[in-house]
Backbone as XML, in Angstrom:
<?xml version="1.0"?>
<chain id="A" units="angstrom">
  <residue number="1" name="UNK">
    <atom name="N" x="1.806" y="-25.354" z="-35.794"/>
    <atom name="CA" x="2.053" y="-24.478" z="-34.673"/>
    <atom name="C" x="1.733" y="-23.038" z="-35.077"/>
  </residue>
  <residue number="2" name="UNK">
    <atom name="N" x="0.955" y="-22.344" z="-34.295"/>
    <atom name="CA" x="0.524" y="-20.982" z="-34.595"/>
    <atom name="C" x="1.589" y="-19.989" z="-34.156"/>
  </residue>
  <residue number="3" name="UNK">
    <atom name="N" x="1.902" y="-19.030" z="-35.036"/>
    <atom name="CA" x="2.875" y="-18.004" z="-34.661"/>
    <atom name="C" x="2.138" y="-16.724" z="-34.311"/>
  </residue>
  <residue number="4" name="UNK">
    <atom name="N" x="2.614" y="-16.026" z="-33.319"/>
    <atom name="CA" x="2.020" y="-14.778" z="-32.844"/>
    <atom name="C" x="3.043" y="-13.666" z="-32.973"/>
  </residue>
  <residue number="5" name="UNK">
    <atom name="N" x="2.605" y="-12.405" z="-33.054"/>
    <atom name="CA" x="3.586" y="-11.323" z="-33.080"/>
    <atom name="C" x="4.401" y="-11.353" z="-31.796"/>
  </residue>
  <residue number="6" name="UNK">
    <atom name="N" x="5.651" y="-11.077" z="-31.908"/>
    <atom name="CA" x="6.520" y="-11.134" z="-30.743"/>
    <atom name="C" x="6.990" y="-9.740" z="-30.376"/>
  </residue>
  <residue number="7" name="UNK">
    <atom name="N" x="6.925" y="-9.432" z="-29.092"/>
    <atom name="CA" x="7.462" y="-8.163" z="-28.622"/>
    <atom name="C" x="8.956" y="-8.318" z="-28.438"/>
  </residue>
  <residue number="8" name="UNK">
    <atom name="N" x="9.688" y="-7.384" z="-28.977"/>
    <atom name="CA" x="11.142" y="-7.420" z="-28.870"/>
    <atom name="C" x="11.575" y="-6.767" z="-27.560"/>
  </residue>
  <residue number="9" name="UNK">
    <atom name="N" x="12.843" y="-6.900" z="-27.251"/>
    <atom name="CA" x="13.419" y="-6.268" z="-26.072"/>
    <atom name="C" x="13.364" y="-4.754" z="-26.230"/>
  </residue>
  <residue number="10" name="UNK">
    <atom name="N" x="12.696" y="-4.080" z="-25.320"/>
    <atom name="CA" x="12.517" y="-2.634" z="-25.420"/>
    <atom name="C" x="13.582" y="-1.839" z="-24.677"/>
  </residue>
  <residue number="11" name="UNK">
    <atom name="N" x="14.648" y="-2.463" z="-24.220"/>
    <atom name="CA" x="15.630" y="-1.748" z="-23.417"/>
    <atom name="C" x="16.316" y="-0.624" z="-24.202"/>
  </residue>
  <residue number="12" name="UNK">
    <atom name="N" x="16.311" y="-0.693" z="-25.539"/>
    <atom name="CA" x="16.957" y="0.335" z="-26.347"/>
    <atom name="C" x="16.000" y="1.432" z="-26.784"/>
  </residue>
  <residue number="13" name="UNK">
    <atom name="N" x="14.733" y="1.320" z="-26.418"/>
    <atom name="CA" x="13.720" y="2.251" z="-26.881"/>
    <atom name="C" x="13.108" y="2.990" z="-25.704"/>
  </residue>
  <residue number="14" name="UNK">
    <atom name="N" x="12.426" y="4.093" z="-26.009"/>
    <atom name="CA" x="11.779" y="4.862" z="-24.954"/>
    <atom name="C" x="10.606" y="4.089" z="-24.365"/>
  </residue>
  <residue number="15" name="UNK">
    <atom name="N" x="10.112" y="4.525" z="-23.230"/>
    <atom name="CA" x="9.037" y="3.826" z="-22.541"/>
    <atom name="C" x="7.717" y="3.887" z="-23.277"/>
  </residue>
  <residue number="16" name="UNK">
    <atom name="N" x="7.537" y="4.849" z="-24.191"/>
    <atom name="CA" x="6.258" y="4.980" z="-24.875"/>
    <atom name="C" x="6.283" y="4.347" z="-26.261"/>
  </residue>
  <residue number="17" name="UNK">
    <atom name="N" x="7.136" y="3.362" z="-26.472"/>
    <atom name="CA" x="7.231" y="2.721" z="-27.776"/>
    <atom name="C" x="7.407" y="1.219" z="-27.609"/>
  </residue>
  <residue number="18" name="UNK">
    <atom name="N" x="6.700" y="0.454" z="-28.416"/>
    <atom name="CA" x="6.851" y="-0.998" z="-28.434"/>
    <atom name="C" x="7.350" y="-1.426" z="-29.797"/>
  </residue>
  <residue number="19" name="UNK">
    <atom name="N" x="8.162" y="-2.459" z="-29.834"/>
    <atom name="CA" x="8.668" y="-3.024" z="-31.077"/>
    <atom name="C" x="8.061" y="-4.406" z="-31.227"/>
  </residue>
  <residue number="20" name="UNK">
    <atom name="N" x="7.441" y="-4.653" z="-32.378"/>
    <atom name="CA" x="6.834" y="-5.949" z="-32.638"/>
    <atom name="C" x="7.466" y="-6.569" z="-33.871"/>
  </residue>
  <residue number="21" name="UNK">
    <atom name="N" x="7.959" y="-7.784" z="-33.720"/>
    <atom name="CA" x="8.507" y="-8.537" z="-34.841"/>
    <atom name="C" x="7.352" y="-9.264" z="-35.511"/>
  </residue>
  <residue number="22" name="UNK">
    <atom name="N" x="7.123" y="-8.976" z="-36.773"/>
    <atom name="CA" x="6.022" y="-9.563" z="-37.511"/>
    <atom name="C" x="6.520" y="-10.790" z="-38.265"/>
  </residue>
  <residue number="23" name="UNK">
    <atom name="N" x="5.765" y="-11.878" z="-38.134"/>
    <atom name="CA" x="6.068" y="-13.101" z="-38.859"/>
    <atom name="C" x="4.881" y="-13.416" z="-39.756"/>
  </residue>
  <residue number="24" name="UNK">
    <atom name="N" x="5.000" y="-14.441" z="-40.556"/>
    <atom name="CA" x="3.874" y="-14.810" z="-41.409"/>
    <atom name="C" x="2.771" y="-15.375" z="-40.527"/>
  </residue>
  <residue number="25" name="UNK">
    <atom name="N" x="1.652" y="-14.655" z="-40.466"/>
    <atom name="CA" x="0.526" y="-15.007" z="-39.607"/>
    <atom name="C" x="-0.703" y="-14.307" z="-40.153"/>
  </residue>
  <residue number="26" name="UNK">
    <atom name="N" x="-1.871" y="-14.630" z="-39.656"/>
    <atom name="CA" x="-3.080" y="-13.948" z="-40.125"/>
    <atom name="C" x="-2.996" y="-12.437" z="-39.880"/>
  </residue>
  <residue number="27" name="UNK">
    <atom name="N" x="-3.304" y="-11.664" z="-40.903"/>
    <atom name="CA" x="-3.135" y="-10.211" z="-40.852"/>
    <atom name="C" x="-4.031" y="-9.579" z="-39.792"/>
  </residue>
  <residue number="28" name="UNK">
    <atom name="N" x="-5.297" y="-9.972" z="-39.723"/>
    <atom name="CA" x="-6.214" y="-9.347" z="-38.771"/>
    <atom name="C" x="-5.835" y="-9.663" z="-37.323"/>
  </residue>
  <residue number="29" name="UNK">
    <atom name="N" x="-5.390" y="-10.865" z="-37.049"/>
    <atom name="CA" x="-4.933" y="-11.203" z="-35.692"/>
    <atom name="C" x="-3.773" y="-10.301" z="-35.288"/>
  </residue>
  <residue number="30" name="UNK">
    <atom name="N" x="-2.835" y="-10.145" z="-36.185"/>
    <atom name="CA" x="-1.670" y="-9.311" z="-35.911"/>
    <atom name="C" x="-2.090" y="-7.853" z="-35.756"/>
  </residue>
  <residue number="31" name="UNK">
    <atom name="N" x="-3.006" y="-7.375" z="-36.605"/>
    <atom name="CA" x="-3.464" y="-5.986" z="-36.533"/>
    <atom name="C" x="-4.141" y="-5.703" z="-35.194"/>
  </residue>
  <residue number="32" name="UNK">
    <atom name="N" x="-4.918" y="-6.645" z="-34.686"/>
    <atom name="CA" x="-5.577" y="-6.463" z="-33.383"/>
    <atom name="C" x="-4.531" y="-6.413" z="-32.270"/>
  </residue>
  <residue number="33" name="UNK">
    <atom name="N" x="-3.523" y="-7.267" z="-32.345"/>
    <atom name="CA" x="-2.451" y="-7.239" z="-31.342"/>
    <atom name="C" x="-1.703" y="-5.906" z="-31.379"/>
  </residue>
  <residue number="34" name="UNK">
    <atom name="N" x="-1.426" y="-5.410" z="-32.574"/>
    <atom name="CA" x="-0.737" y="-4.120" z="-32.707"/>
    <atom name="C" x="-1.639" y="-2.992" z="-32.221"/>
  </residue>
  <residue number="35" name="UNK">
    <atom name="N" x="-2.930" y="-3.071" z="-32.540"/>
    <atom name="CA" x="-3.894" y="-2.060" z="-32.095"/>
    <atom name="C" x="-3.919" y="-1.956" z="-30.571"/>
  </residue>
  <residue number="36" name="UNK">
    <atom name="N" x="-3.880" y="-3.085" z="-29.895"/>
    <atom name="CA" x="-3.846" y="-3.103" z="-28.433"/>
    <atom name="C" x="-2.612" y="-2.378" z="-27.911"/>
  </residue>
  <residue number="37" name="UNK">
    <atom name="N" x="-1.470" y="-2.653" z="-28.526"/>
    <atom name="CA" x="-0.215" y="-2.022" z="-28.087"/>
    <atom name="C" x="-0.160" y="-0.542" z="-28.423"/>
  </residue>
  <residue number="38" name="UNK">
    <atom name="N" x="-0.686" y="-0.155" z="-29.575"/>
    <atom name="CA" x="-0.654" y="1.268" z="-29.940"/>
    <atom name="C" x="-1.573" y="2.065" z="-29.019"/>
  </residue>
  <residue number="39" name="UNK">
    <atom name="N" x="-2.645" y="1.434" z="-28.542"/>
    <atom name="CA" x="-3.517" y="2.095" z="-27.580"/>
    <atom name="C" x="-2.824" y="2.319" z="-26.248"/>
  </residue>
  <residue number="40" name="UNK">
    <atom name="N" x="-1.974" y="1.399" z="-25.861"/>
    <atom name="CA" x="-1.271" y="1.495" z="-24.585"/>
    <atom name="C" x="-0.036" y="2.386" z="-24.644"/>
  </residue>
  <residue number="41" name="UNK">
    <atom name="N" x="0.688" y="2.333" z="-25.752"/>
    <atom name="CA" x="1.991" y="2.990" z="-25.825"/>
    <atom name="C" x="2.040" y="4.199" z="-26.748"/>
  </residue>
  <residue number="42" name="UNK">
    <atom name="N" x="1.038" y="4.395" z="-27.576"/>
    <atom name="CA" x="1.007" y="5.556" z="-28.447"/>
    <atom name="C" x="1.800" y="5.411" z="-29.727"/>
  </residue>
  <residue number="43" name="UNK">
    <atom name="N" x="2.790" y="4.532" z="-29.734"/>
    <atom name="CA" x="3.605" y="4.318" z="-30.926"/>
    <atom name="C" x="4.098" y="2.884" z="-30.951"/>
  </residue>
  <residue number="44" name="UNK">
    <atom name="N" x="4.053" y="2.273" z="-32.110"/>
    <atom name="CA" x="4.507" y="0.893" z="-32.277"/>
    <atom name="C" x="5.417" y="0.832" z="-33.495"/>
  </residue>
  <residue number="45" name="UNK">
    <atom name="N" x="6.499" y="0.093" z="-33.355"/>
    <atom name="CA" x="7.409" y="-0.145" z="-34.479"/>
    <atom name="C" x="7.237" y="-1.585" z="-34.925"/>
  </residue>
  <residue number="46" name="UNK">
    <atom name="N" x="6.836" y="-1.763" z="-36.185"/>
    <atom name="CA" x="6.718" y="-3.093" z="-36.775"/>
    <atom name="C" x="8.017" y="-3.405" z="-37.500"/>
  </residue>
  <residue number="47" name="UNK">
    <atom name="N" x="8.572" y="-4.570" z="-37.243"/>
    <atom name="CA" x="9.782" y="-5.003" z="-37.933"/>
    <atom name="C" x="9.514" y="-6.358" z="-38.557"/>
  </residue>
  <residue number="48" name="UNK">
    <atom name="N" x="9.995" y="-6.525" z="-39.792"/>
    <atom name="CA" x="9.839" y="-7.802" z="-40.488"/>
    <atom name="C" x="11.025" y="-8.000" z="-41.416"/>
  </residue>
  <residue number="49" name="UNK">
    <atom name="N" x="11.243" y="-9.246" z="-41.789"/>
    <atom name="CA" x="12.319" y="-9.551" z="-42.728"/>
    <atom name="C" x="11.871" y="-10.652" z="-43.677"/>
  </residue>
  <residue number="50" name="UNK">
    <atom name="N" x="12.413" y="-10.610" z="-44.861"/>
    <atom name="CA" x="12.145" y="-11.650" z="-45.855"/>
    <atom name="C" x="10.685" y="-11.757" z="-46.258"/>
  </residue>
  <residue number="51" name="UNK">
    <atom name="N" x="10.170" y="-12.979" z="-46.216"/>
    <atom name="CA" x="8.805" y="-13.260" z="-46.649"/>
    <atom name="C" x="7.738" y="-12.675" z="-45.728"/>
  </residue>
  <residue number="52" name="UNK">
    <atom name="N" x="8.108" y="-12.162" z="-44.575"/>
    <atom name="CA" x="7.152" y="-11.561" z="-43.642"/>
    <atom name="C" x="6.879" y="-10.084" z="-43.938"/>
  </residue>
  <residue number="53" name="UNK">
    <atom name="N" x="7.629" y="-9.487" z="-44.850"/>
    <atom name="CA" x="7.465" y="-8.065" z="-45.161"/>
    <atom name="C" x="6.052" y="-7.744" z="-45.670"/>
  </residue>
  <residue number="54" name="UNK">
    <atom name="N" x="5.471" y="-8.525" z="-46.597"/>
    <atom name="CA" x="4.104" y="-8.203" z="-47.039"/>
    <atom name="C" x="3.083" y="-8.217" z="-45.901"/>
  </residue>
  <residue number="55" name="UNK">
    <atom name="N" x="3.274" y="-9.086" z="-44.922"/>
    <atom name="CA" x="2.371" y="-9.126" z="-43.768"/>
    <atom name="C" x="2.480" y="-7.838" z="-42.966"/>
  </residue>
  <residue number="56" name="UNK">
    <atom name="N" x="3.702" y="-7.356" z="-42.737"/>
    <atom name="CA" x="3.898" y="-6.120" z="-41.979"/>
    <atom name="C" x="3.282" y="-4.929" z="-42.703"/>
  </residue>
  <residue number="57" name="UNK">
    <atom name="N" x="3.441" y="-4.867" z="-44.013"/>
    <atom name="CA" x="2.871" y="-3.772" z="-44.796"/>
    <atom name="C" x="1.340" y="-3.832" z="-44.747"/>
  </residue>
  <residue number="58" name="UNK">
    <atom name="N" x="0.784" y="-5.030" z="-44.869"/>
    <atom name="CA" x="-0.674" y="-5.185" z="-44.808"/>
    <atom name="C" x="-1.217" y="-4.785" z="-43.441"/>
  </residue>
  <residue number="59" name="UNK">
    <atom name="N" x="-0.524" y="-5.148" z="-42.378"/>
    <atom name="CA" x="-0.942" y="-4.776" z="-41.022"/>
    <atom name="C" x="-0.928" y="-3.254" z="-40.868"/>
  </residue>
  <residue number="60" name="UNK">
    <atom name="N" x="0.116" y="-2.610" z="-41.346"/>
    <atom name="CA" x="0.196" y="-1.148" z="-41.266"/>
    <atom name="C" x="-0.953" y="-0.504" z="-42.035"/>
  </residue>
  <residue number="61" name="UNK">
    <atom name="N" x="-1.271" y="-1.031" z="-43.214"/>
    <atom name="CA" x="-2.377" y="-0.490" z="-44.008"/>
    <atom name="C" x="-3.720" y="-0.700" z="-43.330"/>
  </residue>
  <residue number="62" name="UNK">
    <atom name="N" x="-3.951" y="-1.872" z="-42.783"/>
    <atom name="CA" x="-5.216" y="-2.154" z="-42.095"/>
    <atom name="C" x="-5.381" y="-1.206" z="-40.909"/>
  </residue>
  <residue number="63" name="UNK">
    <atom name="N" x="-4.313" y="-1.001" z="-40.159"/>
    <atom name="CA" x="-4.399" y="-0.111" z="-39.000"/>
    <atom name="C" x="-4.690" y="1.328" z="-39.393"/>
  </residue>
  <residue number="64" name="UNK">
    <atom name="N" x="-3.933" y="1.853" z="-40.341"/>
    <atom name="CA" x="-4.057" y="3.277" z="-40.661"/>
    <atom name="C" x="-5.245" y="3.591" z="-41.562"/>
  </residue>
  <residue number="65" name="UNK">
    <atom name="N" x="-5.696" y="2.632" z="-42.368"/>
    <atom name="CA" x="-6.783" y="2.905" z="-43.312"/>
    <atom name="C" x="-8.141" y="2.372" z="-42.862"/>
  </residue>
  <residue number="66" name="UNK">
    <atom name="N" x="-8.168" y="1.410" z="-41.951"/>
    <atom name="CA" x="-9.441" y="0.814" z="-41.541"/>
    <atom name="C" x="-9.693" y="0.955" z="-40.037"/>
  </residue>
  <residue number="67" name="UNK">
    <atom name="N" x="-8.864" y="0.331" z="-39.220"/>
    <atom name="CA" x="-9.119" y="0.270" z="-37.786"/>
    <atom name="C" x="-8.969" y="1.615" z="-37.085"/>
  </residue>
  <residue number="68" name="UNK">
    <atom name="N" x="-7.981" y="2.398" z="-37.480"/>
    <atom name="CA" x="-7.723" y="3.685" z="-36.824"/>
    <atom name="C" x="-7.713" y="4.821" z="-37.837"/>
  </residue>
  <residue number="69" name="UNK">
    <atom name="N" x="-8.564" y="4.753" z="-38.831"/>
    <atom name="CA" x="-8.590" y="5.756" z="-39.897"/>
    <atom name="C" x="-8.793" y="7.147" z="-39.301"/>
  </residue>
  <residue number="70" name="UNK">
    <atom name="N" x="-7.882" y="8.046" z="-39.596"/>
    <atom name="CA" x="-7.943" y="9.404" z="-39.083"/>
    <atom name="C" x="-7.357" y="9.572" z="-37.692"/>
  </residue>
  <residue number="71" name="UNK">
    <atom name="N" x="-7.073" y="8.478" z="-36.999"/>
    <atom name="CA" x="-6.540" y="8.546" z="-35.640"/>
    <atom name="C" x="-5.107" y="8.034" z="-35.528"/>
  </residue>
  <residue number="72" name="UNK">
    <atom name="N" x="-4.520" y="7.642" z="-36.648"/>
    <atom name="CA" x="-3.140" y="7.150" z="-36.627"/>
    <atom name="C" x="-2.453" y="7.561" z="-37.926"/>
  </residue>
  <residue number="73" name="UNK">
    <atom name="N" x="-1.147" y="7.496" z="-37.907"/>
    <atom name="CA" x="-0.383" y="7.792" z="-39.108"/>
    <atom name="C" x="0.935" y="7.039" z="-39.079"/>
  </residue>
  <residue number="74" name="UNK">
    <atom name="N" x="1.497" y="6.837" z="-40.265"/>
    <atom name="CA" x="2.800" y="6.195" z="-40.377"/>
    <atom name="C" x="3.856" y="7.281" z="-40.251"/>
  </residue>
  <residue number="75" name="UNK">
    <atom name="N" x="4.714" y="7.138" z="-39.254"/>
    <atom name="CA" x="5.753" y="8.128" z="-38.970"/>
    <atom name="C" x="6.938" y="7.945" z="-39.910"/>
  </residue>
  <residue number="76" name="UNK">
    <atom name="N" x="7.367" y="6.698" z="-40.089"/>
    <atom name="CA" x="8.566" y="6.443" z="-40.891"/>
    <atom name="C" x="8.550" y="5.006" z="-41.389"/>
  </residue>
  <residue number="77" name="UNK">
    <atom name="N" x="9.134" y="4.804" z="-42.567"/>
    <atom name="CA" x="9.343" y="3.468" z="-43.119"/>
    <atom name="C" x="10.800" y="3.371" z="-43.520"/>
  </residue>
  <residue number="78" name="UNK">
    <atom name="N" x="11.481" y="2.341" z="-43.027"/>
    <atom name="CA" x="12.880" y="2.113" z="-43.360"/>
    <atom name="C" x="13.011" y="0.745" z="-44.004"/>
  </residue>
  <residue number="79" name="UNK">
    <atom name="N" x="13.578" y="0.723" z="-45.196"/>
    <atom name="CA" x="13.818" y="-0.530" z="-45.917"/>
    <atom name="C" x="15.321" y="-0.738" z="-45.972"/>
  </residue>
  <residue number="80" name="UNK">
    <atom name="N" x="15.755" y="-1.964" z="-45.700"/>
    <atom name="CA" x="17.186" y="-2.255" z="-45.655"/>
    <atom name="C" x="17.388" y="-3.718" z="-46.022"/>
  </residue>
  <residue number="81" name="UNK">
    <atom name="N" x="18.604" y="-4.173" z="-45.937"/>
    <atom name="CA" x="18.912" y="-5.596" z="-46.105"/>
    <atom name="C" x="20.041" y="-5.947" z="-45.153"/>
  </residue>
  <residue number="82" name="UNK">
    <atom name="N" x="20.118" y="-7.230" z="-44.851"/>
    <atom name="CA" x="21.171" y="-7.706" z="-43.942"/>
    <atom name="C" x="21.698" y="-9.040" z="-44.450"/>
  </residue>
  <residue number="83" name="UNK">
    <atom name="N" x="22.906" y="-9.366" z="-44.058"/>
    <atom name="CA" x="23.506" y="-10.637" z="-44.438"/>
    <atom name="C" x="22.892" y="-11.760" z="-43.610"/>
  </residue>
  <residue number="84" name="UNK">
    <atom name="N" x="22.665" y="-12.880" z="-44.262"/>
    <atom name="CA" x="22.134" y="-14.056" z="-43.580"/>
    <atom name="C" x="22.682" y="-15.302" z="-44.264"/>
  </residue>
  <residue number="85" name="UNK">
    <atom name="N" x="22.668" y="-16.390" z="-43.533"/>
    <atom name="CA" x="23.089" y="-17.661" z="-44.118"/>
    <atom name="C" x="21.992" y="-18.157" z="-45.035"/>
  </residue>
  <residue number="86" name="UNK">
    <atom name="N" x="22.351" y="-18.510" z="-46.240"/>
    <atom name="CA" x="21.391" y="-19.007" z="-47.214"/>
    <atom name="C" x="21.761" y="-20.398" z="-47.670"/>
  </residue>
  <residue number="87" name="UNK">
    <atom name="N" x="21.038" y="-20.868" z="-48.644"/>
    <atom name="CA" x="21.250" y="-22.205" z="-49.177"/>
    <atom name="C" x="22.656" y="-22.375" z="-49.761"/>
  </residue>
  <residue number="88" name="UNK">
    <atom name="N" x="23.181" y="-21.310" z="-50.365"/>
    <atom name="CA" x="24.486" y="-21.375" z="-51.017"/>
    <atom name="C" x="25.510" y="-20.451" z="-50.353"/>
  </residue>
  <residue number="89" name="UNK">
    <atom name="N" x="25.418" y="-20.278" z="-49.061"/>
    <atom name="CA" x="26.340" y="-19.405" z="-48.348"/>
    <atom name="C" x="25.654" y="-18.129" z="-47.907"/>
  </residue>
  <residue number="90" name="UNK">
    <atom name="N" x="26.415" y="-17.049" z="-47.843"/>
    <atom name="CA" x="25.862" y="-15.772" z="-47.403"/>
    <atom name="C" x="24.960" y="-15.183" z="-48.478"/>
  </residue>
  <residue number="91" name="UNK">
    <atom name="N" x="23.852" y="-14.604" z="-48.038"/>
    <atom name="CA" x="22.904" y="-13.966" z="-48.946"/>
    <atom name="C" x="22.315" y="-12.734" z="-48.273"/>
  </residue>
  <residue number="92" name="UNK">
    <atom name="N" x="21.727" y="-11.853" z="-49.032"/>
    <atom name="CA" x="21.071" y="-10.673" z="-48.478"/>
    <atom name="C" x="19.595" y="-10.968" z="-48.236"/>
  </residue>
  <residue number="93" name="UNK">
    <atom name="N" x="19.105" y="-10.541" z="-47.083"/>
    <atom name="CA" x="17.693" y="-10.675" z="-46.738"/>
    <atom name="C" x="17.138" y="-9.274" z="-46.530"/>
  </residue>
  <residue number="94" name="UNK">
    <atom name="N" x="16.027" y="-8.971" z="-47.183"/>
    <atom name="CA" x="15.404" y="-7.660" z="-47.044"/>
    <atom name="C" x="14.765" y="-7.514" z="-45.672"/>
  </residue>
  <residue number="95" name="UNK">
    <atom name="N" x="14.781" y="-6.278" z="-45.148"/>
    <atom name="CA" x="14.137" y="-5.970" z="-43.870"/>
    <atom name="C" x="13.314" y="-4.691" z="-44.031"/>
  </residue>
  <residue number="96" name="UNK">
    <atom name="N" x="12.316" y="-4.546" z="-43.168"/>
    <atom name="CA" x="11.516" y="-3.323" z="-43.158"/>
    <atom name="C" x="11.191" y="-2.961" z="-41.714"/>
  </residue>
  <residue number="97" name="UNK">
    <atom name="N" x="11.113" y="-1.676" z="-41.473"/>
    <atom name="CA" x="10.719" y="-1.151" z="-40.162"/>
    <atom name="C" x="9.674" y="-0.069" z="-40.417"/>
  </residue>
  <residue number="98" name="UNK">
    <atom name="N" x="8.484" y="-0.236" z="-39.838"/>
    <atom name="CA" x="7.390" y="0.714" z="-40.020"/>
    <atom name="C" x="6.995" y="1.246" z="-38.651"/>
  </residue>
  <residue number="99" name="UNK">
    <atom name="N" x="7.058" y="2.560" z="-38.477"/>
    <atom name="CA" x="6.682" y="3.180" z="-37.209"/>
    <atom name="C" x="5.292" y="3.790" z="-37.377"/>
  </residue>
  <residue number="100" name="UNK">
    <atom name="N" x="4.361" y="3.332" z="-36.535"/>
    <atom name="CA" x="2.981" y="3.826" z="-36.554"/>
    <atom name="C" x="2.700" y="4.517" z="-35.232"/>
  </residue>
  <residue number="101" name="UNK">
    <atom name="N" x="2.105" y="5.702" z="-35.296"/>
    <atom name="CA" x="1.814" y="6.460" z="-34.085"/>
    <atom name="C" x="0.344" y="6.856" z="-34.060"/>
  </residue>
  <residue number="102" name="UNK">
    <atom name="N" x="-0.170" y="6.942" z="-32.861"/>
    <atom name="CA" x="-1.534" y="7.425" z="-32.655"/>
    <atom name="C" x="-1.490" y="8.953" z="-32.735"/>
  </residue>
  <residue number="103" name="UNK">
    <atom name="N" x="-2.440" y="9.542" z="-33.462"/>
    <atom name="CA" x="-2.493" y="10.995" z="-33.577"/>
    <atom name="C" x="-2.992" y="11.590" z="-32.268"/>
  </residue>
  <residue number="104" name="UNK">
    <atom name="N" x="-2.372" y="12.709" z="-31.891"/>
    <atom name="CA" x="-2.823" y="13.413" z="-30.705"/>
    <atom name="C" x="-3.715" y="14.576" z="-31.140"/>
  </residue>
  <residue number="105" name="UNK">
    <atom name="N" x="-4.728" y="14.843" z="-30.361"/>
    <atom name="CA" x="-5.689" y="15.905" z="-30.751"/>
    <atom name="C" x="-5.112" y="17.270" z="-30.572"/>
  </residue>
</chain>
């Protein structure tokens, strides 16, 4: 089964921002989906947890260094952890949030 980036509920965010939950998926497919949203909304927040973090970082790099080089920038990166159920009870799972914005002239 193919996984796609998922748009999160935007009710807590401003109208010019989209939140995308990144899962383990092909990096270029995800980067194109994010590129489409950043073109429409001007700013996109990528969120990932656990094993999906390297995918989110790679997508951010592809966008800012290749697809939108000179036309976008990373606004903020937040690294955190949260409690989750694990194999042996409660465990910490790493999370990341990367905010990418289109540069205005």
